[in-house]
C-alpha positions, 0 to 999 in steps of 0.5 A, a space after each residue: 463480448 467474450 473472447 474464446 479460450 485456446 484459439 489459434 490464429 496465424 499472422 502473415 503479412 499481406 495474407 487473408 489471415 492478417 485480418 483474422 489475427 488482427 481482428 482477434 487482437 483488436 477485439 480483445 483490446 477494444 473490449 477491455 478498453 471500451 468497457 474499462 475493465 482493463 487493469 493493465 497489459 504487460 508487454 514482455 519478451 521484446 524484440 529490442 533487447 535494450 527494452 525490459 517491458 512495456 505496460 499499458 493502462 488507462 488514465 484519467 485526464 483533468 477533464 475527466 476523459 479516459 485514455 490509454 498510456 504506456 510506460 516502457 522500461 529499459 535496461 539502462 534504468 530509464 522509463 519512457 511514457 506515452 499517451 495514446 490519444 488516438 488509435 490506441 487499440 491499433 497501437 496496442 495491436 501493432 506492439 503485440 505483432 511487432 515489438 513484443 512476443 508476450 502480453 499478459 492482459 489483466 482485467 476485472 473480468 478475467 485475464 488473457 495471455 497472448 503469445 507470438 512465435 518468431 514465425 508469426 503464430 499467435 496464441 490467445 489463451 483466456 477470456 474476458 467474461 461479459 458484465 463485471 465492474 470497471 477497473 479503478 482508473 489512475 488519474 495520472 498519477 498526481 502524487 503528492 511527491 514529485 521526483 523531479 521537484 522533491 529531488 534532494 531527500 528522495 535521492 538521499 534515501 535511494 528512491 530517485 536518481 540525481 535527475 529525480 527519476 524514481 528507480 524501477 525497484 523503488 516504484 512500489 515504495 514511492 507509491 506507498 509513501 504517497 499513499 501514506 501522505 494522502 492519509 496524513 493529509 486527510 487528518 492534518 486539520 486535527 493537528 493543533 493550529 496554535 503551536 508547532 505539532 510534534 510527530 513520532 515515527 516509532 520503529 522507523 527503520 530506514 525512515 522513508 516515511 519519517 523523511 516524507 512526512 517531515 518534508 510534506 509539512 515543513 517544505 510542501 505545506 510550509 508548516 513547521 513541525 518537530 519530528 522524532 524517529 525512534 528505532 533500535 538499530 544504532 547504525 540506521 539511526 546514525 545514517 538517518 541523522 546524517 541524512 537529515 542534516 544533509 537535507 537541512 531538515 533542522 527539526 527532524 531527529 532520530 533516536 536509537 532506543 527500545 520503544 518500550 522504554 522510550 521517554 519522549 522529550 515532548 508529548 506527541 500530537 501524532 504517532 506513526 508506524 509502518 510495519 512494526 512486527 507482531 507485538 511491536 505494533 501493540 507497543 506502538 499503540 500502547 505508547 501512543 495511547 498513554 502519551 495521549 497522541 491525538 492521531 495514530 497511523 499504524 500499519 501492522 505486520 506479522 500477526 503471530 501472538 494470537 496464533 500461539 494463544 489459539 493453539 493452547 487450551 482455554 476454559 469457557 472459550 465458547 467460540 473455539 468450537 465454532 471456529 475449529 474447522 478453520 483453526 485446523 488449517 494453518 493458512 486459514 488460521 493465520 488469516 483469521 488471526 490477522 483479522 481478529 488481531 487487528 479487529 481487537 486493536 481497533 475495538 480497544 482503541 475505541 474503548 480509549 476514546 478514539 474514532 478508528 478507521 481501517 484503510 488499504 494502504 496500497 494495492 494488495 497485489 504489491 504487499 499483503 501487509 496492507 492494512 492501515 489503522 487510523 485513529 483520531 482521539 475524540 474528546 466528545 466520546 461518551 463514557 457509555 460509548 467507551 464502556 460499550 466498546 470495552 464490553 464488546 472487546 472483553 466478550 470477544 477475547 473471552 469467547 476466543 480465550 485470548 489475552 492480547 498484548 495491547 490489553 495486557 499493557 494497558 491494564 498494567 499501566 492502569 494498575 500503576 
């Protein structure tokens, strides 16, 4: 079904035009739900001024069936969830005609905006195209962390309140932490089973992930780990150490220092890092490699280094001419540099014996800094495979006329 753009309907109770308006809304919501193309419907401009907004989306139950749920956010920082098990489309129509004056319907086949005036006039702008793919459906969501169960450390970090309710402004961070833990869970079997694993979080900042990863192993999995967080900011490190004591995280320690000069007290089994800026990511990867970490989880941020190098003349950089039409446009140039920088990091890790994957950390609508590099050392990787990866790496660097910081660090280390 295609919902036509810029169609006006008048909503008046007990008139012939009621069914027309309700039919239009009903058809719109029913089409989006039945085809499962709806990503979410955001209801705003509420009649009740104590309410901020309400969001409707699809959820998948344990038995595999799909239903509609809503989450209402109020001005006193409360969230109310409803599962619309029956007559979901009718309820969404009622909300649109009685409770809210604006609805943004987001789907995989187009978006629609619904506005209702105080007099009852309804304006639907936008359309849902035929065909298209179904939207990804949440499963509830069964996060690894539970705000009400895992209260202490989430409250300590300002993510939840005393009751365990996740603060509205921290919902995205909460989802990000849980996604990171899912990625950790996928590789935890690569950690040594015969001793206590050692994990480092480099450029740990406020240490949301440090606390979460430690809690995941030590409390949820009941698996002892030793964990260190390292960052330059002494005041943040002081706070994190005090918070670790208050949470009774006995084997979690924080160190203030420059990761470029940091000497780890114990060899790491896993190195993690979230959004280390620009070449700080290269320093993280370099340290993880030279410390022979078995697992590396790194989310890069702020790719500036190659952008500067591509702006300078370079001899025999035969790929430059082919890319000139891209490099002339600053936005496209930066996007190219982002991709090339991380692709080169991946290839350099492969040349050092790692099996590497790139993953999406979280919904790109929430943050553009969304790429996760997951590297697991493979001792069985042949010298021929490593050499082939290094040859590919060198060829691309030469063609672009660039010398990435990670490679310079590794080459300098090999000389010494």
